[in-house]
C-alpha positions in Angstrom: -14.6 -35.7 -17.4 -15.0 -37.3 -13.9 -13.4 -40.7 -14.9 -10.3 -38.7 -15.9 -9.8 -37.9 -12.3 -8.9 -41.9 -11.9 -6.8 -42.2 -14.9 -2.9 -42.2 -13.8 -1.0 -39.4 -15.3 1.5 -42.1 -16.4 -0.7 -43.5 -19.1 -0.2 -40.3 -21.1 2.5 -40.5 -23.8 5.4 -39.3 -23.0 4.7 -39.6 -19.2 7.0 -42.2 -17.7 7.4 -43.3 -14.1 10.1 -40.6 -14.0 8.2 -37.8 -15.2 5.0 -38.7 -13.1 6.8 -38.4 -9.8 7.4 -34.5 -11.5 4.2 -34.0 -11.7 2.9 -35.7 -8.3 5.5 -32.8 -6.7 2.7 -30.4 -8.6 0.1 -32.3 -7.4 -0.4 -33.5 -10.3 -1.5 -37.4 -10.3 -4.1 -37.8 -12.7 -5.3 -36.8 -16.1 -7.9 -35.2 -14.9 -6.2 -33.1 -12.6 -3.5 -31.7 -15.2 -6.5 -31.0 -17.4 -7.3 -28.6 -14.2 -4.0 -27.7 -13.8 -4.2 -23.9 -15.4 -1.5 -22.3 -16.9 0.4 -19.2 -14.6 0.2 -16.7 -17.4 1.1 -16.3 -21.4 3.4 -15.5 -23.6 2.1 -13.7 -26.9 3.9 -14.7 -29.7 1.8 -13.7 -32.5 3.4 -10.1 -32.8 7.1 -11.0 -33.3 9.3 -7.9 -33.5 12.0 -7.3 -35.6 16.0 -7.7 -33.9 16.0 -3.7 -34.0 12.6 -3.0 -32.5 13.5 -5.9 -29.7 13.4 -3.8 -26.4 16.5 -4.7 -23.2 15.1 -7.2 -20.3 11.9 -7.4 -21.8 10.2 -10.7 -23.1 9.6 -10.5 -26.4 9.4 -12.6 -29.8 11.5 -12.2 -32.6 11.3 -14.1 -36.1 14.7 -15.0 -37.7 16.9 -17.6 -39.7 19.5 -19.7 -37.9 23.1 -18.4 -39.8 24.9 -21.6 -38.4 25.5 -24.7 -36.3 25.5 -24.0 -33.0 29.2 -24.2 -31.6 30.3 -25.9 -28.2 32.8 -24.5 -25.7 33.2 -25.9 -22.4 34.2 -23.0 -20.0 34.4 -24.7 -16.9 34.2 -28.2 -15.4 29.9 -28.7 -15.2 29.4 -25.5 -17.3 29.2 -25.8 -21.5 28.1 -23.2 -23.8 26.7 -23.4 -27.4 26.0 -20.1 -29.4 24.7 -19.6 -32.5 23.4 -16.2 -34.2 20.1 -15.8 -36.4 19.2 -13.0 -38.5 16.0 -11.3 -39.4 17.3 -9.9 -42.8 18.3 -6.6 -41.4 20.1 -7.2 -38.1 21.9 -10.4 -36.4 21.1 -11.6 -32.6 23.5 -13.6 -31.0 21.4 -16.4 -28.9 23.1 -18.7 -26.1 22.5 -21.9 -24.1 24.0 -23.3 -21.1 24.6 -27.2 -20.8 22.0 -28.1 -24.0 23.6 -30.5 -26.3 20.6 -31.4 -27.8 20.1 -27.7 -29.6 23.3 -28.9 -31.7 21.0 -31.0 -33.7 17.4 -29.1 -33.0 18.1 -25.6 -34.6 19.1 -26.1 -38.2 21.3 -23.7 -40.5 19.4 -21.5 -42.9 15.8 -22.6 -41.0 13.6 -19.8 -39.4 12.2 -20.0 -36.2 10.3 -17.7 -34.2 12.5 -17.2 -31.0 11.2 -15.6 -27.2 13.4 -14.1 -24.3 14.9 -11.3 -22.9 17.2 -9.5 -24.8 20.5 -8.5 -23.5 24.3 -6.8 -24.6 24.2 -3.4 -26.2 22.6 -1.7 -29.3 25.6 -3.0 -31.3 25.6 -6.5 -29.9 22.1 -7.9 -28.7 21.9 -11.2 -27.4 18.9 -13.7 -26.3 19.9 -16.3 -23.6 18.3 -19.7 -23.7 14.9 -18.2 -25.8 12.3 -20.7 -26.3 11.5 -21.3 -29.8 9.5 -23.0 -32.2 9.9 -23.6 -36.1 7.8 -20.7 -37.6 5.0 -22.9 -39.3 4.5 -24.3 -35.6 4.9 -21.5 -33.1 1.6 -20.5 -31.0 0.0 -17.2 -30.9 -0.5 -17.4 -27.3 2.2 -19.5 -25.3 0.9 -21.0 -22.0 3.5 -20.8 -18.8 3.0 -23.2 -16.2 4.6 -23.3 -12.6 7.3 -25.8 -13.0 9.4 -28.2 -10.9 13.1 -29.0 -11.3 13.1 -31.8 -13.8 9.7 -30.7 -15.4 9.8 -27.5 -17.8 6.8 -25.5 -19.1 7.0 -27.2 -22.2 6.8 -30.7 -20.9 3.7 -30.2 -19.0 2.4 -28.5 -22.2 3.3 -31.5 -24.5 1.6 -33.9 -21.8 -1.3 -31.2 -22.0 -1.9 -32.0 -25.5 -2.4 -35.8 -25.2 -4.5 -35.0 -22.1 -7.1 -33.0 -24.3 -6.9 -35.8 -26.8 -8.5 -37.9 -23.9 -11.4 -35.5 -23.5 -14.4 -37.2 -24.6 -15.8 -35.8 -27.6 -19.9 -35.2 -26.2 -18.1 -34.2 -22.7 -21.6 -33.6 -19.8 -20.8 -30.2 -19.3 -21.7 -30.1 -14.8 -22.9 -26.4 -15.3 -26.5 -27.2 -16.3 -27.5 -25.6 -19.6 -29.8 -22.7 -18.1 -27.2 -21.2 -16.0 -24.9 -21.1 -19.0 -27.1 -19.1 -20.8 -27.5 -16.5 -18.2 -24.2 -16.0 -17.2 -22.7 -16.0 -21.2 -20.7 -19.1 -20.4 -18.8 -21.4 -22.9 -19.0 -24.8 -22.8 -16.8 -27.2 -20.7 -15.0 -28.8 -23.5 -14.0 -25.6 -25.4 -12.8 -23.7 -22.0 -10.3 -26.5 -21.2 -8.8 -26.7 -25.0 -8.9 -22.2 -25.3 -7.5 -22.2 -21.8 -4.5 -24.3 -22.2 -3.9 -23.9 -26.1 -5.9 -20.5 -26.8 -6.2 -19.6 -30.6 -6.3 -15.9 -29.6 -6.4 -13.5 -26.0 -10.3 -13.0 -26.3 -10.7 -17.1 -26.6 -8.2 -17.1 -23.4 -10.5 -14.7 -21.8 -13.9 -16.6 -22.7 -12.4 -19.9 -21.0 -11.0 -18.3 -18.1 -14.5 -16.4 -17.3 -16.4 -19.7 -18.0 -14.0 -21.9 -15.2 -13.5 -19.0 -12.7 -17.5 -19.0 -12.8 -17.3 -23.0 -12.5 -14.7 -23.3 -9.2 -16.8 -20.1 -7.3 -20.1 -22.3 -8.3 -18.6 -25.6 -7.1 -17.6 -23.8 -3.7 -20.6 -22.1 -3.0 -22.7 -25.3 -3.6 -20.5 -27.3 -1.2 -20.5 -24.4 1.3 -24.3 -23.6 0.8 -25.2 -27.7 1.2 -22.5 -27.7 4.1 -24.6 -25.1 5.9 -28.0 -26.5 5.1 -27.0 -29.7 6.4 -25.7 -27.6 9.9 -29.1 -26.2 9.9 -31.1 -29.8 10.0 -34.1 -29.7 12.4 -32.7 -30.0 15.7 -34.1 -31.9 18.9 -33.0 -29.1 21.2 -35.6 -27.1 22.5 -36.0 -23.4 21.8 -33.5 -22.0 24.8 -35.1 -19.2 26.9 -33.2 -16.1 26.8 -31.2 -15.0 30.1 -29.2 -12.1 28.6 -30.6 -9.5 31.1 -29.4 -12.2 34.0 -26.0 -12.2 32.2 -25.5 -8.6 32.2 -25.9 -8.3 35.9 -22.7 -10.4 36.3 -20.6 -7.9 34.5 -18.8 -4.8 36.2 -19.4 -3.0 32.6 -22.0 -2.2 30.2 -21.8 -4.1 27.2 -21.6 -1.9 23.9 -24.6 -1.9 21.4 -23.0 -3.6 19.2 -22.1 -6.6 21.8 -25.6 -6.4 22.1 -27.1 -6.7 18.8 -25.0 -9.9 18.3 -25.8 -11.4 21.3 -29.4 -10.8 20.4 -29.2 -11.8 16.9 -27.4 -15.5 18.2 -30.3 -16.0 20.8 -32.8 -15.2 18.2 -31.0 -18.0 16.2 -31.2 -20.5 19.7 -34.5 -19.8 20.4 -35.7 -21.1 16.4 -37.9 -17.9 16.7 -38.0 -18.3 12.9 -36.3 -21.4 11.7 -36.2 -25.0 13.7 -32.7 -25.4 12.9 -29.3 -24.9 15.0 -27.4 -21.4 15.2 -24.6 -21.3 12.5 -23.1 -17.8 13.0 -19.9 -15.9 13.1 -18.9 -13.1 15.1 -16.4 -10.6 13.8 -14.8 -8.1 15.6 -11.3 -6.4 15.7 -8.7 -6.8 18.2 -10.4 -5.9 21.6 -13.8 -5.7 20.2 -15.2 -7.7 22.8 -15.7 -11.1 21.3 -15.4 -13.0 24.5 -18.1 -11.0 26.4 -20.7 -12.1 23.4 -19.3 -15.9 23.9 -19.8 -15.8 27.7 -23.4 -14.3 27.0 -24.0 -17.7 24.9 -22.5 -19.9 27.3 -24.2 -18.7 30.3 -28.0 -19.0 28.3 -27.1 -22.3 27.2 -26.3 -23.6 30.4 -29.2 -22.2 32.1 -31.1 -24.0 29.6 -30.0 -27.4 30.7 -27.0 -28.0 28.1 -23.1 -27.6 27.8 -20.9 -25.4 26.0 -18.0 -26.0 24.7 -15.1 -23.3 23.6 -12.2 -24.3 21.0 -8.7 -22.0 21.2 -6.1 -22.8 18.6 -3.2 -22.1 21.0 -3.2 -23.4 25.0 -2.1 -19.9 25.9 -5.6 -18.7 24.3 -7.4 -21.4 25.9 -5.8 -20.8 29.5 -7.2 -17.1 29.1 -10.8 -18.0 28.3 -10.9 -20.3 30.9 -9.6 -17.5 33.5 -12.0 -14.8 31.9 -15.2 -17.7 32.2 -14.1 -18.2 35.8 -13.9 -14.6 36.5 -17.5 -14.3 34.9 -19.2 -17.6 36.2 -17.5 -16.9 39.9 -21.2 -16.2 41.5 -22.5 -18.2 39.7 -23.5 -22.1 39.7 -21.5 -22.5 36.4 -18.7 -24.9 36.5 -15.9 -24.5 34.0 -13.0 -26.8 32.8 -9.8 -26.2 31.0 -8.6 -29.4 28.5 -5.2 -28.9 26.7 -2.8 -31.3 25.4 -0.6 -31.1 28.0 -2.6 -31.9 31.0 -1.9 -35.1 33.1 -3.2 -38.9 32.1 -5.3 -38.6 35.0 -6.6 -34.9 34.8 -7.8 -35.4 31.5 -9.9 -39.0 32.6 -11.2 -37.2 35.6 -12.3 -34.1 33.3 -13.6 -36.5 30.2 -15.9 -38.2 33.2 -17.0 -35.0 34.2 -18.1 -34.0 30.5 -19.6 -37.1 30.0 -21.8 -36.9 33.0 -22.4 -33.2 32.9 -20.9 -31.9 36.1 -18.7 -29.6 34.1 -21.1 -27.1 32.3 -18.9 -25.2 29.8 -15.2 -26.4 28.7 -12.3 -24.6 26.9 -9.8 -26.5 25.4 -7.5 -26.8 22.2 -8.1 -29.4 19.8 -8.0 -32.1 22.5 -11.5 -31.4 22.7 -11.9 -33.2 19.1 -10.1 -36.5 20.3 -12.4 -39.8 20.4 -12.1 -40.1 24.3 -14.2 -36.6 24.8 -18.1 -36.7 24.8 -20.8 -35.1 26.2 -23.7 -35.7 28.3 -25.8 -33.0 26.6 -23.5 -30.7 24.0 -25.7 -27.5 23.4 -23.2 -24.8 21.6 -19.8 -25.2 20.2 -17.9 -22.0 19.6 -14.3 -22.6 17.7 -12.2 -18.8 18.3 -9.5 -17.4 15.7 -11.8 -19.7 12.9 -9.5 -19.4 10.7 -7.1 -21.4 12.1 -9.2 -24.1 12.0 -10.7 -26.3 8.9 -14.5 -26.6 8.7 -13.6 -30.1 9.4 -12.3 -29.4 12.7 -15.7 -27.6 12.9 -17.6 -30.5 12.4 -15.8 -32.9 14.4 -16.7 -31.1 17.6 -20.1 -30.0 16.3 -20.5 -34.1 15.8 -20.0 -34.7 19.9 -23.2 -33.1 20.3 -26.8 -34.0 18.5 -26.9 -31.0 15.8 -25.3 -28.1 18.5 -25.6 -24.4 18.3 -21.9 -23.2 16.4 -20.7 -19.7 17.1 -17.4 -18.9 15.7 -15.2 -15.8 16.4 -12.4 -14.2 14.1 -10.5 -11.6 15.6 -8.9 -11.3 12.3 -11.0 -8.8 10.6 -12.0 -9.4 7.0 -13.2 -7.8 4.5 -16.7 -8.9 3.8 -16.3 -9.9 0.4 -13.6 -12.4 1.5 -16.0 -13.8 4.7 -18.4 -14.5 2.1 -16.4 -16.6 0.5 -14.5 -17.9 3.6 -17.8 -18.1 6.1 -20.0 -19.1 3.2 -21.6 -21.8 5.5 -22.4 -19.2 8.3 -24.5 -15.7 8.9 -22.4 -13.3 10.0 -22.6 -10.9 13.0 -19.8 -8.0 13.1 -18.5 -6.1 16.1 -18.0 -2.7 14.8 -17.5 -1.1 18.2 -15.0 -0.2 20.9 -15.6 -0.6 24.5 -15.0 2.6 26.1 -11.4 3.4 27.7 -10.0 1.5 25.0 -6.9 3.6 24.3 -5.4 4.5 20.6 -2.4 2.6 19.8 0.3 5.4 18.7 2.3 3.6 15.6 5.9 4.5 14.4 8.0 3.4 11.4 11.7 3.9 12.5 14.6 2.9 10.5 17.5 0.2 12.4 19.4 3.5 12.7 16.9 4.9 15.2 16.3 2.1 17.4 18.7 2.8 20.2 16.4 5.8 21.0 13.5 3.5 20.9 15.2 1.0 23.1 15.9 4.5 25.4 12.1 5.3 25.7 11.3 1.6 26.4 13.5 1.9 29.5 12.0 4.8 30.6 8.9 3.1 30.7 10.3 0.2 32.2 11.7 2.1 34.9 8.0 3.5 36.0 7.0 0.3 36.1 5.6 -0.7 33.0 6.3 -3.9 30.5 7.1 -4.2 26.8 7.2 -6.6 24.0 9.9 -7.3 21.8 9.1 -9.3 18.4 11.3 -10.8 16.2 10.6 -13.0 12.8 13.4 -16.0 14.1 13.4 -18.7 16.6 16.8 -19.6 16.3 19.8 -18.0 14.3 20.7 -19.4 11.1 22.8 -17.8 8.1 20.1 -15.4 7.2 20.5 -11.9 8.3 17.6 -11.6 10.9 18.1 -11.6 14.5 16.9 -14.7 16.2 14.9 -14.3 19.5 17.3 -16.0 21.4 20.4 -13.8 20.3 17.9 -10.8 20.8 17.3 -11.2 23.9 21.4 -11.8 25.3 21.8 -8.4 23.5 19.6 -6.7 25.4 20.2 -8.1 28.5 23.7 -7.6 28.7 24.1 -4.0 26.5 20.6 -2.5 27.2 18.6 -3.5 29.9 20.8 -5.3 32.4 19.0 -4.7 35.4 15.7 -5.9 33.9 13.8 -9.4 33.9 13.1 -10.5 30.2 11.4 -13.5 29.3 11.3 -15.5 25.8 8.8 -16.9 24.2 8.1 -18.9 20.8 6.0 -21.5 18.9 8.9 -24.5 19.7 8.6 -24.2 23.6 6.5 -26.6 25.1 3.1 -25.7 26.0 3.9 -25.8 30.2 6.9 -23.7 29.5 4.8 -20.9 27.5 2.3 -20.7 29.8 5.0 -20.7 32.6 6.4 -17.3 30.9 2.7 -15.9 30.0 1.9 -16.4 33.7 4.9 -14.5 34.6 4.6 -12.1 32.1 1.3 -11.1 33.4 2.2 -11.0 37.1 4.4 -8.2 36.4 7.5 -10.9 37.3 8.9 -10.2 33.9 9.7 -6.9 32.3 10.0 -7.4 28.8 8.9 -10.5 27.1 11.2 -11.2 23.7 8.7 -13.6 21.3 7.6 -14.4 18.0 4.2 -14.2 16.7 3.3 -16.9 18.9 1.8 -13.6 21.1 -0.2 -12.6 18.4 -3.5 -14.4 20.1 -2.1 -13.9 23.6 -3.0 -13.4 27.0 -4.2 -9.7 27.8 -1.6 -7.6 30.1 -3.1 -4.2 30.6 0.4 -3.0 32.4 2.4 -4.1 28.7 2.5 -0.2 27.2 4.9 -0.7 24.2 5.2 -3.2 21.7 8.6 -3.2 19.4 8.4 -5.4 16.2 11.5 -6.3 14.1 11.8 -6.3 10.3 8.2 -5.3 10.6 8.1 -5.6 6.6 8.4 -9.5 7.3 4.7 -9.8 8.1 1.0 -8.8 6.6 -0.7 -6.0 7.4 -3.4 -7.9 9.7 -0.9 -9.9 11.8 0.9 -6.2 12.3 -2.6 -5.1 13.1 -2.9 -8.5 15.5 0.7 -7.9 17.2 -0.4 -4.1 17.8 -3.3 -5.4 19.8 -1.2 -7.0 22.2 -1.0 -3.4 24.0 -3.5 -1.0 25.3 -5.2 -3.5 26.6 -5.7 -1.4 29.5 -6.4 2.5 30.2 -2.7 3.5 29.9 -1.4 5.2 26.6 0.2 2.7 24.5 3.4 2.6 21.8 3.8 0.4 18.6 7.5 0.9 16.8 7.8 -1.1 13.6 11.1 -1.3 12.9 11.8 -1.5 9.2 14.7 -0.7 6.6 12.8 -2.1 4.0 13.1 0.5 0.7 10.5 -0.8 -1.6 7.8 1.6 -2.4 4.8 -1.3 -1.6 6.6 -1.9 1.9 6.6 1.0 2.7 3.3 1.7 1.8 2.3 -0.9 3.9 3.6 0.3 6.8 2.7 3.6 6.3 -1.6 2.5 6.1 -0.9 0.9 9.4 0.5 4.4 11.6 -2.6 6.1 9.8 -5.3 4.3 11.2 -6.3 1.6 13.8 -9.5 0.4 11.7 -9.1 -3.6 11.6 -11.1 -3.7 8.7 -9.7 -1.1 6.4 -6.5 -2.8 7.4 -7.8 -6.1 5.8 -8.9 -4.2 2.8 -5.8 -2.6 2.2 -4.1 -6.0 3.2 -5.9 -7.8 0.6 -5.5 -5.6 -2.1 -1.6 -5.1 -1.7 -0.7 -9.2 -0.9 -3.8 -10.6 -2.5 -6.0 -13.6 -0.6 -3.2 -16.2 -1.4 -1.3 -14.6 1.2 -4.1 -13.2 3.4 -3.7 -15.9 6.1 -0.5 -16.9 5.3 0.2 -19.6 3.2 -3.1 -21.2 2.9 -6.5 -19.8 3.1 -7.3 -22.3 6.6 -10.0 -24.9 6.2 -10.7 -24.3 2.0 -10.5 -26.0 -1.0 -6.9 -24.6 -3.1 -8.9 -23.2 -5.4 -7.0 -23.3 -8.7 -8.2 -20.0 -11.0 -10.4 -18.2 -9.3 -8.6 -15.1 -7.4 -10.9 -14.0 -4.2 -9.6 -10.5 -4.9 -10.3 -9.7 -8.6 -13.3 -12.2 -8.8 -15.9 -10.8 -6.0 -18.7 -10.1 -8.6 -18.4 -13.4 -9.9 -18.4 -15.0 -6.7 -21.6 -13.4 -6.0 -23.0 -14.2 -9.2 -21.8 -17.9 -8.9 -23.7 -17.7 -4.9 -27.0 -16.2 -6.1 -26.9 -19.6 -9.4 -26.1 -22.0 -6.4 -28.8 -21.3 -3.8 -31.3 -21.6 -7.1 -30.2 -24.8 -8.0 -30.5 -26.2 -4.5 -33.5 -24.9 -3.9 -34.4 -27.0 -6.6 -32.4 -29.9 -5.6 -30.5 -29.9 -2.2 -28.8 -32.9 -2.7 -27.6 -32.7 -6.4 -29.5 -35.7 -7.0 -30.9 -35.1 -10.0 -29.6 -36.8 -12.9 -28.8 -33.3 -14.5 -27.1 -32.2 -11.7 -24.7 -35.7 -11.5 -21.8 -33.6 -12.8 -22.1 -30.8 -10.2 -22.1 -33.3 -7.3 -19.3 -34.8 -8.6 -17.4 -31.8 -8.9 -18.7 -30.7 -5.7 -17.2 -34.3 -4.1 -14.0 -33.7 -6.1 -12.9 -30.1 -4.8 -13.6 -30.8 -1.2 -11.9 -34.1 -1.3 -10.5 -32.7 2.3 -13.9 -33.3 3.8 -14.0 -37.1 3.5 -16.1 -38.1 6.2 -17.3 -34.8 6.7 -20.6 -35.2 4.8 -19.5 -35.0 1.3 -19.0 -38.4 0.3 
């Protein structure tokens, strides 16, 4: 099977150079990759209906005989119709095809076929447009449907798949060990691949799917657990002395019990009280749960132990916020804090990198600039990445490689369901901050239609006149052909018609880092009354005086993202409001927005978001830092994930590097799935 991943897709019968390029668009470059290109869904052709029984506008199969050769009608330039009628002996049905001259010779008069498609028309005259069809003797019971691209139909992919399956070795070596297959009642790989693409019946397909889902999750967990074990190599870092109590005296408040617990768990990892390996931990907490204080406490102890710490944030705005927070906390100490971002001048960057190298900077906060080749440390002891879902595992590893097995802390303000965290952070131990610091205000949340926008704007204006500030969120940066309002247009409209006497600022992702920084600084300093922004403020700075956030086209965002945006207000002790503007009518969108109004629990919201939208959309278009899963579903297959994780742990206890001959197939599978980590320890 592994060698088929090296065999070019173009070597298959019926796949020439032009068609190979279309397969490339689907991410399929080899025969092995084609075999792992699973159907999106299946059509059941096994129970053809009579024409009388066919429902309107629902896909179904019929068995019928062609009454006459298709006729050709040109209706306009570039559009030709081909029509014929078929009969099941009782009723007739008209078939219509568009721009398909081959149909004239493909459908033979007097021959019987199985047709599949949607029936339209009336009870007296039914019609099926562009149906799929096979001669009766060759019709499948279950027909696979693949994700397609223009010029490459599901039928073409299916034909190529038949040729690919012929190339499977007769005695294919199954990568999943026999005892694991027996324990979890899994079929063999060759059977699974045949039945997932061309199932004899739905039971065979379910059996194949069960095996392939387990295999994918099993491989994923093996890779993540291997990564975890490699992070947890013996370390030369000395056990850390705990300076937590000294750190607490620097704070003007008492940390929550959840913060104290998370700090204690991390300090136990770093003091090697149990094992001699570096910490590898995720601190997961809701918006405003105080992750930064946990990070600061650990940085303090690491620096007091004579080492350096680094915090990597996904944006300059967030890096700047952390930098200012750390400066404030460590003002009365001897701990030096530096900020390294892409917008620094070459001179400042050179000076800062020299200070990191000679150890005169103890704590550095930065963006991806931290992982550039020019950055090195005298003695890096702790690496912290914030908003981890925005970084890949490889980026985390790149920063860690600048030290000698340093401790690793990952922070995420995006609450993730525990089961999903198991998959995404399979290489980390997890601490949860499930307690809010005292004084945090509950944010009142309302959904309104655009008709009520004038009242909402008046409400905002009242608060602006009282000296408060507001965020207004728009989905677009510039105006385009859609009916969505752009940030620029929205800001201009507000300035002219609604808030003529107020200062309005604009913030979006296409601005230069220095411009963004200047705007956020001005907003923080109360020089801007209303900040009109895209979701770039999702992880922005704290502005306690901002008490209202209005989000336009709220239905366009995921629940978790809306929850993050809502967390921009309520940062101080003032009552705060979130107004969601949406004219969405569909039930799912309305239900989602109602959930946001009913709870401020980010973990419950995350569960609902995962349930409603599925994991593919949970973090946007891609699960950042994870290999792409082809058949497993993180929401549906959690039971399988836990079984796969347990099986993976058992295998790695016997053979941590998968070096035994019976695990060679598994080793190849892990490398195949984790090919995005080239150079990060998987090859």
